[in-house]
N, C-alpha and C positions, 0 to 999 in steps of 0.2 A: 487427484483431490475426488473426494467421494460425490459421485452424481447423485445419491440419495437426497442431497440438499434441494435439487431443483424439484423435486416431488415432495420435500418435506410440506407436512400440512401448515406448519407456520411460516415457514420462509418460501416455500413455493408460489403462493400467489403474489408475495411480494416481488420476489424475482421476475415472474411473468410481467406484473404491471409496469415495473420499471423499464423492462426489455421493450415492451410494445410503444411506451413513452419515447424513448431514446429512438426508437426506428423510426416512429411518426415524424419527430422532429427533423432529422436529417432527409428521410423521404420528401418531406414538403419543401424543405429548405432548399434542397440541391435542385429539385424541380422548379423552383421559383426562380433561383438563380439561372439555369439553363434557359428558361423559357424568355426571361428579359433580356438576358445577355445575346442568346443566339436566335431568338424568335422575333419579339417585339423590338427590341432596339435594333437589332441586326437587319430589318426592315427598312430602319430609318437611315437618313443621312448621319456620318459620324458626328457633325457637329449639332444633331437635333436634341433638344431637350427633352429628355423622357421621365425625368422624376425630379420633380422639386427643382427645376432648372439644370439638374446635373445630367451629363452625358452618360451612356451606356459602360465605359471605362469605371465609372465611380459607382456603379450599382453595386457589385461584387462587396467591396468595402463597406457600402453603406449599409447593405443587409446585415453583415456582420456586426457594424454598430448597433443597430437597431434590435438586434437579438440581444447584444450584450447588455445595452441600457439598463433593462428592468432589475438586472443583478445588482446595479449600484442603487437603484431607488427602492427596491422591494426586499433584499435579502434580510435586512433588520426586522422587519415585519414579519417575514416569513419563519426565522428563527423563534421570534415570540411566540406565534402562533403554535408552532410545533412542541414547544415546551408547555404551554399552557394547556392545550386541548388534548383531547384523544386523537392520536395519530391515524388509526384507520379511518375514521370519520374524515378526517381531513383528507385525507388520500381518496376517498369516495368523491368528495367534493370537487377536488381538482381534476380527476379524471372525467367526472361529468361535465365541469367547464372545457375540457378538450375536446369533448364532441361538439358541442356548439361553435367553439372557434374552429374547428376544422369545417364545419358546415359553411361558415362564413369563408374560410379559406377555399373550400371548393368552388362556390360561387365565383370569387376574385379571379381564381386560376382560368376557369372555363371562358370568361367574359373579359380577361385580360385587364384587370382593374390595377393597375400597378400601385397606385397611391394605396388602396384598400389591402392588397397583398402585404405592402411594409407594415399595416397597421397589424394584420394577422402576425405577422413575424413578432412584432412588440408583443402581442398577447402571449405567443407561445414562448417566449422569453420569460414574460412574466410568470406563465404556469410552471415553467422548469424552474423559475427562482424559488416559487412557493414549495415546488416537490422535493428540492434537493436537501432542505435541512430534514424533513420528513423521513427521506430514504434513508439517509445516513444514521440518523437519530434513532429510528426506530429498530434497527438491527441488534443492538445489544439487548433490546426488550423480547426480540423472536427468537434469539439464538442463545444457546449456551457459551461459556467462555471459550471451551474448546473448539466450537464450530465457528467463531465470530471471524477467524484468520480466512477459513474456507469460504464464508460468506461473501466477505470483501473480495475475494478473490473472484468468486462468481458473479458478482456485480460487475467487477472493472472488466472482466473477459466479455461479459454479455452487452456492456455498455460501448464497447469498440467494435463488436461483431455488428452490433446494431447500427452503428454510425456508418461501418462499411457497407452494411446491406441498405441501408435506408439511402445513401448518397448513391450507391451503383443504381439501384432500382429507379430511384426518384429521376437521374440522368438519363436511363435508357427508356422509361416509360414515357417522359412527357415528350420525347421526340417521334412516337408512333404516330402513323398516319394509315388511314383507310381510303385509298384514293388520295382525294384533297381533302379529307375530314380528318381534323386532329383528333384522333379517337385517344391518343396519349393524356390529353387534358383531362378527359373525362374518366380515364382509369385512375389516375392519380387523384383527382376528385373525390371518387366513390371511394377509392382505397383508404385514403387517409381518414376519412369518415368511420369506415367499418374498422379499421384498426383501433380507433377512437374507443367505439362501441365494445369491442372485444376487450380493450383494457380496462374500461369500467366494469365489465361484465367479472373479469378476474379479481378487481379490487374490492368487490363485494366480497371476496372470501378471505381477505387480509384479518386475521385475529384482531380483536379490540386489546389494546394496552392501557395500563394506567397512565394518566398526564404525570407528567415528571414534576410540573411547577403550577399547579391549577390558581394559585393565588396570585401570580404575576399580573401587574397592571400593564396593559398594552399600552404603547405609544406610537401614535401613527405617524409623527414627525419623521420623515427618513432621514434626516442628519443626525440629530442627538442619541439616538437609539443605534445608527450605525457605529459613533465615536464609542458608545458604552459597549458595545458587542464586541469591537476590535480590542477593548481594553479588557472585556472578560477571555480573550483569546490569548492576551499577553501575560495574564497570571500566573499561569504554569509554565515556566520556560520549555521544559520538553515538549508540552504541547504547542507553543507558540513557534518552536524552532521547526517542529514537524509540519506546521502549515507553511513555514518558509519553504521548507524542502519540498512539500506538493506543489506550490506556487511555482517555484523553480522549474520543476517537471513539467507544468502545463506551459510554461512560457518557451521552454525547451522544446517540446513536442510540438506546439504551435509553429515555431520558427521552421520546422521540417515539414510541416504539412504545406506552409506558405511557399516554402523552397522547392517543392518537388516540380511544379510545373515549368519553373525556370531552369532548375537543373536538368529535367528531362529534355527540353528544347534546346538550350543553349550550351549544356557541358555534355550530353550524349547525342545530341542530334537527333531524338527521338519523337514518336508522336503521342497524340495524349492517351493510347493504351497503355503506354508504358508507366505513364503517371499514375494510372488507375491502377495497376499492378503494385506499385510502390505503396500506394493507400492500403491496398489488401495486406500487403506483406507486413505493413506497419501495424493494423489492425489485428491481425492473426499474431503477431510476435507478442503485443501486450498482452492478448489472452494466453498464450504461451507461458510467458513470464510470470502471470497472476497464478497459473494452476502449478507450476515448478514452485512458486513461493509457498502454496499452502501445503504441498509435499515436503518440501525441505524444511517447513518450520514446525513440522510435526503437529498440526491443529493448534498451535498457540502463536502469540506475539513473539516473532523472533528478529529482533532488531539487528543482529547480526549480518541478516541479508541486505540491509540497506548500503553498507559499503560495498558489497560485491556488486549492486545493481549501479551503483555511481559509477564504480571503476570501469563496468562493461558500458555504459553508456559512452564514456571519454573515449576507450579504447576504440570501439566500433566506428564511433565518429572521425577518430583520427585516420582508421583505415581508408574512408570515404575520402578524408583529404590526400592521405597517399597515393590513393587510386588516381586523383585528379581527372584529367580528360584522356581517358583509355584509348581514345582513336579519333582518327580526323573527323569533322563533322562535316556534311554537305546540306547546305541551309536549303538547297532546292530538291532533296530526295530525303524524307525522313525517315529514321529507322523505324521499322514495324516492331510489333511485338515479336515475332517470330526470330528476326533478325537481331534482336536484342539478346534473346535466350539462347541465340546458336554461338555466341562470344563467350569463353571462357571468364573474361574480366566482368561479364555481366552477371553472371553468377556469384562473383566476389562480391558486388555490390549488393545483391539481393541478400546474401549471407550477412553483409554488415549491417544491411537494414532490420534484418530480423534479429540481429544480435542486440542493437540499439533499443528495439522495441521490447524485446524479451528482458533485458536488463532493467528497462523502465518498470515492467511488471513486478518484478523483483524489489526494486525501490520503493514503488508506491503503496502497494498494499499494505504492509507493515506500517507505514506511515498513517494511513487512514484508520488502522486498528489501534493504533497509538492513541490518536485522537479520541476515538470513541471510548476505549477503557479508561483513560486518564482524565477525560473531563467530568465534571460532577453530573450525575443524573439530572437535576434540576436545570442543567445550564447546556447541556450538550448540543441539543438542535440549534441553539445559539453559537455555540463555537464553529459549527458545521456552516451555520450563516455567514459568519466571520470569515471562514475560509473561502467560501464561496465570493465573498466581496473583494478580498485581497486577491484571489485567483484572477478575478475577471480586470481589475486593474492592472495587475501585473502584464496579462496577456495584451492589453492596449500598449501598454509601454514597450513590450518586447516587440510588437508588430512596428510600431513608430522606430524602436532601435534598428529593426531588421530593415526598414525603408533607407535609413541614414546609412547602415553598411553596407547596402548594395549599390549606392553611390561612389563608394571608395574602393570596395572589394569585390573579389569573384565570389562564385557560390562556393567553391571548393575551400577558399579562404576563410569564409564564414563559418565552415564545417570546423576548422582548427579553432577560431575563436569560441564558439559555442564548446567544444572539447576542453579549452585550457578554463574558461569560466565554469565549467560543470566541476571541475577539479578544485578551484578555489573557494567554490560553494561548499564541496563536500569536505574540505580541510577546516573551513569556518565551523559548520555545524559539528564536526567529531571533534574539533578541539574544545567547543563551548559546552557540549554535551557529549562527555568520552564514555556514556554508556554505550554508544553503537559500537565503539571500537572494542570495547570490553566483550559485548555479546559477539562480535564478529569473531574475536580469538577463541571465545569458548566455543562457538558454531563450528570454526575450523577444526580444533583439536577433535570435538566429537563426532564429526561429519565427513572430515576429509582426512586428516592424518590417523585418525582411528576410525573403526568401525564399531561405534558403540550401540550396544543394545541394553535397553532399559527392560528389567522385569519387576513385575510387581508394585507398579506405581499405584495401584489402587488402594494400597495400605498407607499413602500419605494424605493426612486430611487435606481436602481441597481449599477450606477456608479458614480452620483454626489453627491455633498454635501447636505447633510440634518441634521436638528435637529430633534430628537426625544425627545417628552416631555409626561410624564405620571404621574399617580398618585403613591404615595412612601407608600407601604404597609409593608413592612419588610426589614431586614437587608440583604437579599439575593436578592432582587429585579433586582439588575444589574447583578448578575450571571445568574440567572434565563432567563432573558431576551438576555443575551449573547449567552446562551447554544441554544436559540430557535431560533434567527434570525440570518440568513445566511452571512449577512455584518458583518465585525468588527465595533464595537461601541467603542467610546472614551467617557466613563461615566465619567459626573462630580459628585465628593462626597464630604461630609462635610469632612474636614481635621481631625478633632477630631475623625473619625472612622477609619481613614487610619492608624493605629497602630497596632505593632506586628503582627502577621499572617496575618490578613486582610489586614494590611498596605503593607505587602510583597506580596499578591495576587493582590491588587490593583495596586500596581507598575508594575508587570508583565504585568498585562491588561493595562498599561498606562493610568490609572484612573487619571483625573484630581483633585486635592485637591482643595477645596475652603472654604471659610469663609465669614462671614457679614464685611461689611465696617468698622463698629465700632470696630470689633473683630481685624482684621488685616488688613488695607487698602493696604500694600504692597505686600502681599500674595494673595488678591483679584484682584489686577491688573496683577499679574503673570499669574492667572489663567484665566482672561480674555484674556490676550494675548495668552495664549496656545489654547483656545478655539479657537481664531480667525486664528492661524495657522493651527490647524486641519481641519477647514472648509477651509481654502484656499487650503490645499492640498486633497481637495474633499472627507473627511472622514465623518462618521456618527457621530455627538456629541450627547449623551444622558443626559437629565437633569430631574431633579424632581423639578419643579418649587414651590412646597410647602414648600422647603427647611427644611423639617423636615418629620419624619416617623409618622403616625397617631397613636394615641393611643386611639382613641375611633372608628375606623372603617370608619369613615367619612372624607372627603377631607378638607384640610385647604385651604385657599385663595392662588392661586399662587401669587408668587412674580414678581416685574417688571425685573427681571434681564435677563429673556426670551428676552423682548423687546429690552434690551442694546445688546445681542448677535447678533439679526438678523438685528437690525440698523448699526452694525460696519460691518457686512459681511452677507448681504442678503442671505437668505436660507429658503427654504421651512420648515414648522414646521409639522411634523407629529405625530398627538396625539395618544396616545396608553394608554390601561387600563389593569390593572393586576385585575384579579379575581380569589380568591381561595386561596391566601397566608393569608389572614385575619383569625387569630385563631392559625396559626403555631407557633412552638417554636421559628420562627426566627421573629416573629411579636412582637407587645407590647400588644397583646391581653391579658385580665386576663384569667388566667385559660388556657392558649394556650397548646398545645400537639404537640407532634414529629411524623410526621409533624400534621395530623389530622387522620390519617389513613395512611397505606402504599399506594404508587400511588395514592396520593390524586389529584383530578382534579384542574388543573390551566388553566384557559385561557387568553392568551395576545392577544388583539384585537387592530388592526391598522386601524385608520380612514383615510379619504382623506386628503391630505396635505393643510395646509393654504398657500398660497403665502405670501412673507414676507410682503407686504404693507398691509397685512390686519392682522397680528398678533399684538395682544396685549395679556397681562396676561389673562384677563377676557374671549376674544374669545377661546383662548387657552383651560382653564378651562371649559369652556361650552361644548366643543367638548369632551374633556377626560371625563368628567361627564356623558354626554350623551353615550359614549361607556361602562362605568362602571357600569351605571344604568342597560343598556340592557343586560350586561352579568351577574348582579346579579338575573336578573328575570328568566334566562335560567337553 
């Protein structure tokens, strides 16, 4: 991942603003829980009423419910505000409110006002509710498209590291004493205010962005706009299913975080330091997966990583189930962190947790990016708000389901249930939206089976129509090129190949089937009409003008169809050459192998575009052949 984004003049201030907010939320929230459960409530009899008639055991879930409640009440309004008004101004106002909230929170901490602390927690949840749609909604306005995946990866990484840091510091510092004086309370109280002030100072440097829907009429009723926002999120099926995928991830992750204490004590016989280590590994793993996602995706939305992430989440969760209870537990002598790390199975458990979290990073970053890219500009923040509403609702349901499961199953058995349900969710999403599997196959070909190098991508227009024309070496040329080139391409394929599984893949990729004029004039005319529609819509159309796959390794003469395409809809023709696929099992080379050795090098070279008035079959072939010959010499 490019670290330059953190200091980017447009993205950098937003990055540090959201990091400070996430850190402060967890810094205060964990200090609050530790204070009440282990200090105030712990000093009272077990049956004492400490908060609204509830005992100390109810405080932690009560605190979680109070923090989540605003997401149900105010997410719709937050999404409307983020779409209607200029986002950097909203950010500054939200961060200013954080200062006053933390001043009130610091007072409540020092003077141990439990009910007031819960009010502060509600206000913190409210502030986070309004900040979420602005945070994700502003990223596409601050970053170029090629940096959006990296920006989302950095945000996810920073969020989890902030959660980890805030949780640890809040729990440690609130317990500090100077003699009999609880100095930890003062440190936390002053610390949250200082962090809020720093966050507001950095927020002042977030650049202004044009409001996306200034004519939007605000609806203050929390119920009707909430339903309207959910309907907006459902309008585009890929966006809706991405939201469901993210929602499942948050429920999946929340289940692990809830199970860590019980897993540590009951299954491993460990003390609280091991549970803290698990939280640290989980947070770092999310960051590692997010950074790997940015690297593997080559700075673009790569949906092919989502199936890899979901498979990894299930696989590593099953590892924990198989490990089970790795050693005998002594309830009278809890295992220390050093004792845990001295056992080989302890490292297996840590690697499994790291694998689950890293897989989660690969899974969630493309989904967030997809929501941002495929939502309408005027509705993006409301879609993010809808995502937050659905996430929050499911996390509540997931926690209730987890409570029910714990009455019937062991922790390790629940791991197996989570793994199986994760597979079922994945199968459903990938069946309904086959684009995920298509991109997965294209990515595997371009990044695992082959080592594809893309040269000259600057010659392909970023946003306008173009025709890509290249040599035809193998049956997977279109998939390999699709996996390497950033822009979506509508390939033209001989209809005789588009059958069975290949036909299903081609249909998902919106491949245009075509035949010769003598074979089926009507189908040919439909294909030419579809090519015209794609070009008029400013898409890239990919063709192999030879009209056949080479069986000699040499290029066949280019046919005149390319001239007809460009004459009908003038578009620049970008020549490209494929080197390295000849001789693989997917080619027609005698004695071909699979492929020719693992990670065989493949080069896709794009040349300068020919303007439409210069396009002839001979001219395009001459350009392609020059690129191909130069590639063979390397």
